[in-house]
C-alpha positions as CSV (number, residue, x, y, z in Angstrom):
1,M,105.8,91.5,112.5
2,P,107.5,93.6,111.5
3,A,111.5,93.9,111.2
4,V,111.9,97.3,111.7
5,T,111.5,98.3,115.5
6,V,113.2,99.5,118.6
7,E,113.1,98.4,122.3
8,N,112.3,101.8,123.7
9,P,109.9,103.9,121.5
10,L,110.5,106.9,124.1
11,T,113.9,107.4,122.6
12,L,112.5,108.5,119.3
13,P,111.0,111.9,118.2
14,R,107.2,112.3,119.4
15,V,104.5,113.5,117.3
16,A,101.0,114.6,118.2
17,A,98.3,116.8,116.5
18,P,97.7,120.3,117.9
19,A,95.0,120.7,120.3
20,D,93.1,122.9,118.3
21,A,93.3,120.5,115.0
22,V,89.9,119.5,113.6
23,A,89.5,115.9,113.9
24,R,88.7,113.9,110.8
25,P,85.6,111.9,110.8
26,V,85.2,108.3,109.5
27,L,83.2,108.3,106.5
28,T,83.2,104.5,106.0
29,V,84.7,101.3,106.8
30,T,85.0,98.6,104.2
31,T,86.1,94.9,104.5
32,A,88.8,94.0,101.8
33,P,87.8,90.7,99.7
34,A,90.2,87.8,99.3
35,G,91.5,86.7,95.9
36,F,94.7,85.5,94.2
37,E,97.3,87.3,92.2
38,G,100.1,86.7,89.9
39,E,101.1,82.8,89.9
40,G,98.7,82.1,92.6
41,F,99.8,83.8,95.9
42,P,96.9,85.2,98.2
43,V,95.8,88.9,98.6
44,R,93.5,91.0,100.1
45,R,92.0,93.9,98.0
46,A,92.3,96.7,100.4
47,F,90.4,99.5,98.6
48,A,87.7,97.2,97.0
49,G,84.2,99.1,97.3
50,I,85.9,102.5,97.9
51,A,84.8,105.3,95.6
52,Y,87.9,106.6,93.8
53,K,87.0,110.2,95.0
54,H,88.2,109.0,98.4
55,L,91.3,107.3,97.0
56,D,92.7,109.6,94.8
57,P,95.6,109.5,94.1
58,F,96.0,106.0,95.0
59,I,94.6,103.3,92.7
60,M,94.6,100.0,94.7
61,M,96.6,98.3,97.3
62,D,96.9,94.6,97.9
63,Q,97.9,92.7,101.2
64,M,99.9,90.0,100.1
65,G,99.7,87.1,102.6
66,E,100.2,86.8,105.6
67,V,100.8,83.1,104.5
68,D,103.3,80.5,105.9
69,Y,104.5,78.6,102.8
70,A,105.4,74.8,102.7
71,P,108.4,73.8,100.8
72,G,107.8,74.4,97.0
73,E,104.7,76.6,97.5
74,P,106.2,80.3,97.4
75,K,104.9,82.2,94.2
76,G,105.3,85.4,92.6
77,T,104.2,87.1,89.5
78,P,105.3,86.5,85.5
79,W,106.9,89.2,83.6
80,H,104.3,91.9,83.1
81,P,104.0,95.5,81.8
82,H,103.2,98.9,83.6
83,R,102.7,102.3,82.6
84,G,101.4,105.6,83.9
85,F,101.8,105.1,87.6
86,E,104.2,104.0,90.5
87,T,104.1,100.6,92.5
88,V,105.2,100.3,96.0
89,T,106.0,97.0,97.4
90,Y,106.5,97.0,101.2
91,L,107.7,93.7,102.6
92,I,107.1,92.9,106.2
93,D,108.1,89.3,106.5
94,G,110.0,87.0,103.9
95,T,111.9,88.0,100.7
96,F,111.0,89.0,97.3
97,I,113.1,89.7,94.1
98,H,112.3,92.6,91.8
99,Q,113.8,93.1,88.2
100,D,112.8,95.3,85.3
101,S,113.5,95.9,82.0
102,N,114.8,99.4,82.6
103,G,117.5,97.7,84.8
104,G,116.3,98.4,88.1
105,G,116.0,95.5,90.6
106,G,117.1,94.3,93.9
107,T,116.0,92.0,96.8
108,I,113.7,93.2,99.7
109,Q,112.9,91.5,103.1
110,N,111.7,92.2,106.5
111,G,110.8,95.9,106.5
112,D,112.2,97.0,103.0
113,T,110.4,98.8,100.5
114,Q,110.7,98.7,96.5
115,W,109.3,101.7,94.7
116,M,108.9,101.5,91.1
117,T,107.8,104.5,89.0
118,A,106.6,102.8,85.8
119,G,106.1,106.3,84.0
120,S,106.3,105.9,80.3
121,G,106.4,101.9,80.6
122,L,108.4,99.0,81.3
123,L,108.4,95.1,82.0
124,H,109.2,93.7,85.6
125,I,108.8,90.7,87.5
126,E,108.6,89.9,91.3
127,A,109.2,86.7,92.7
128,P,110.6,84.8,95.9
129,P,114.2,83.6,95.7
130,E,115.0,80.0,95.0
131,S,116.0,79.3,98.4
132,L,112.5,80.4,99.7
133,V,110.8,78.4,97.1
134,T,112.9,75.4,98.4
135,S,112.5,75.9,102.2
136,G,109.2,77.6,102.4
137,G,108.5,80.3,105.0
138,L,106.5,83.3,106.1
139,F,105.6,85.8,103.4
140,H,103.7,89.2,104.1
141,G,103.6,92.4,102.5
142,L,101.6,95.0,100.6
143,Q,101.6,96.5,97.3
144,L,100.3,99.9,96.7
145,W,99.6,101.6,93.3
146,V,100.1,105.5,93.2
147,N,98.9,107.4,90.4
148,L,100.9,109.9,88.2
149,P,99.5,113.1,87.0
150,A,99.1,113.5,83.2
151,S,102.4,115.7,83.1
152,D,104.4,112.8,84.5
153,K,102.8,109.7,83.0
154,M,105.4,109.4,80.2
155,M,108.5,110.3,82.4
156,D,111.5,108.0,82.4
157,P,111.0,105.0,84.6
158,R,113.0,105.1,87.9
159,Y,113.5,102.5,90.6
160,Q,114.3,103.0,94.3
161,D,115.5,100.6,96.9
162,I,114.5,101.6,100.4
163,R,116.1,99.6,103.2
164,G,113.9,99.2,106.3
165,G,116.7,100.8,108.3
166,Q,116.1,103.9,106.2
167,V,112.6,104.6,107.3
168,Q,112.1,107.6,109.8
169,L,110.8,106.1,113.2
170,L,108.6,108.4,115.3
171,T,106.5,107.7,118.3
172,S,103.5,109.1,120.1
173,P,103.9,111.3,123.2
174,D,103.4,108.5,125.7
175,G,105.4,105.7,123.6
176,G,102.6,103.6,123.0
177,A,102.9,103.9,119.0
178,L,105.6,103.2,117.0
179,L,105.6,105.1,113.6
180,R,107.5,104.2,110.4
181,V,107.5,106.8,107.8
182,I,108.2,105.2,104.6
183,A,107.5,108.0,102.3
184,G,106.4,111.7,102.7
185,A,106.5,113.5,105.9
186,L,104.6,113.5,109.5
187,D,105.0,116.7,111.4
188,G,108.2,117.8,109.7
189,H,109.9,114.4,109.8
190,E,110.6,113.1,106.2
191,G,110.7,109.5,105.1
192,P,113.1,108.3,102.4
193,G,110.8,107.5,99.7
194,V,110.7,110.0,96.8
195,T,107.4,110.5,95.5
196,H,106.2,112.4,92.3
197,T,102.7,112.7,93.7
198,P,102.9,114.1,97.1
199,I,101.9,111.5,99.7
200,T,102.4,110.2,103.0
201,M,103.0,106.4,103.8
202,I,103.4,105.2,107.5
203,H,103.2,101.5,109.1
204,A,102.0,102.2,112.5
205,T,102.3,99.6,115.5
206,L,99.9,100.4,118.4
207,R,100.3,98.5,121.7
208,P,97.1,97.4,123.4
209,G,95.2,100.2,124.6
210,A,97.1,102.7,122.9
211,E,95.9,105.7,121.0
212,V,97.4,108.2,118.7
213,T,96.3,111.5,117.2
214,L,98.4,112.5,114.3
215,P,98.6,115.8,112.5
216,W,97.4,115.3,109.0
217,R,97.7,117.6,105.8
218,E,94.3,119.2,105.3
219,D,94.9,118.9,101.6
220,F,95.5,115.1,101.6
221,N,93.0,112.5,101.9
222,G,93.0,110.1,104.6
223,L,93.0,106.2,104.8
224,A,93.8,103.4,107.4
225,Y,94.2,99.9,106.6
226,V,94.4,97.4,109.3
227,L,97.0,94.8,108.6
228,A,96.3,92.8,111.8
229,G,94.5,93.4,115.1
230,R,91.7,95.1,116.4
231,G,90.9,98.7,117.3
232,A,89.0,101.8,116.6
233,V,89.5,104.8,114.3
234,G,88.2,108.5,114.7
235,T,87.2,110.3,117.6
236,E,84.0,108.5,117.4
237,R,85.9,105.2,118.0
238,R,84.5,103.4,114.9
239,P,85.7,99.6,115.3
240,V,88.0,98.1,112.9
241,H,89.8,95.0,112.4
242,S,92.2,92.8,110.2
243,G,91.5,93.5,106.6
244,Q,89.4,96.7,107.0
245,T,90.0,100.1,105.6
246,A,88.7,103.2,107.1
247,V,88.1,106.2,105.0
248,F,88.6,109.6,106.9
249,G,86.8,112.8,106.0
250,A,88.2,116.4,106.0
251,G,90.1,117.8,108.8
252,G,93.6,118.4,110.5
253,S,94.2,115.3,112.5
254,L,93.3,111.6,112.5
255,T,92.9,109.1,115.5
256,V,93.7,105.4,115.8
257,R,93.3,103.3,118.9
258,A,94.2,99.7,119.7
259,D,91.7,97.7,121.4
260,A,93.0,96.9,125.0
261,T,92.7,92.9,124.2
262,Q,94.4,91.4,121.2
263,D,94.9,88.0,120.1
264,A,97.9,85.8,120.8
265,H,99.0,85.6,117.1
266,T,98.7,89.7,116.9
267,P,99.7,91.2,120.0
268,D,99.5,94.6,118.6
269,L,97.3,96.8,116.3
270,E,99.3,97.1,113.0
271,V,97.7,99.8,110.7
272,V,99.1,101.4,107.3
273,L,98.1,105.0,107.1
274,L,98.1,106.6,103.9
275,G,97.5,110.3,102.6
276,G,97.8,112.0,99.2
277,Q,97.0,115.1,97.4
278,P,94.3,114.1,94.8
279,I,95.2,114.5,91.2
280,R,91.6,115.3,90.3
281,E,92.1,114.2,86.4
282,P,90.2,111.8,84.4
283,M,91.4,108.2,84.9
284,A,91.5,105.5,82.6
285,H,92.5,102.2,84.3
286,Y,92.8,98.6,82.7
287,G,95.1,95.8,83.9
288,P,98.7,97.2,84.1
289,F,98.0,100.5,82.6
290,V,96.7,103.7,84.4
291,M,96.3,106.7,81.9
292,N,93.9,109.6,81.3
293,S,91.8,108.2,78.3
294,H,90.8,105.3,76.6
295,A,92.9,106.4,73.6
296,E,96.0,106.4,75.8
297,L,95.0,102.8,77.1
298,K,94.9,101.9,73.6
299,Q,98.2,103.2,72.9
300,A,99.7,101.5,75.9
301,F,98.5,98.0,74.6
302,E,100.0,98.7,71.3
303,D,103.2,99.9,72.4
304,F,103.6,96.8,74.8
305,Q,102.7,94.4,71.7
306,A,105.2,96.1,69.6
307,G,107.9,95.8,72.4
308,R,108.3,99.5,73.1
309,L,107.7,98.8,76.8
310,G,110.8,96.8,76.9
311,T,112.0,93.1,76.4
312,V,112.6,90.6,79.0
313,P,116.6,90.1,79.6
314,A,117.6,87.1,77.5
315,E,119.1,85.3,80.5
316,H,115.6,85.0,82.0
317,G,113.3,84.6,79.2
318,A,109.6,84.9,79.0
319,R,107.4,83.6,81.6
């Protein structure tokens, strides 16, 4: 983990928070429960137990794997609908194929991202390729749901295929942290993902003992999810480990530190940093639909049942 890296981070642009930036305190640290999604692949629910006021505009995030499949074991999701938000699938290890009823689709692997704006609605499927099902292999990724404001919920669907090599790579002043900006901006450096709701998404790798304090937009919330390893968050150095989410309070900077000793399987601290501008609108969420009212949810279900969210391509058939 992961595929997108550099041999010498000190060749990259360096970022650090201004000395007078107000440090964001850590409000809470939660541990993600384990479960299963789709046709049975293991996930950890990163945001379970966190109040929505701290998550807005994010709805949910699943860590998919890390799992080393035996031949015949890899699984995906069946065809299913979405309306009213965006899904972001970031694949760290393995291969995943996406297809949707709006004509979007592609294959991602080893550091690639698929960004699907469901908007007014569509059907889509995510599955490993037949070659991976046959051979087995390592699979590890994230899926993040980002809310859309009421004004954009019924926009036309859109699909973005973001190659791992397109992400903006940055580092800390001492080169101890590698920062991959997938979407949004960090200290003026823009990631490739185009978002309707203003957000920042970063995958950070910190070497043992490294610490980074990043500038963070004061109008954004702040979240840190530990993909792997052990460390601490905030200037108070609140301990965190794999599968935990830290929620930051208000301020202009956030701090993450890697423990000096990591285990052999996870040599570095791997963290996903998220920030977004809260939408602050009523949210009605049920299953694959995220709307502003129960009436709109009811309409989404009716539209899905009537086939108005699209149809499965004939060559694939319903699953």
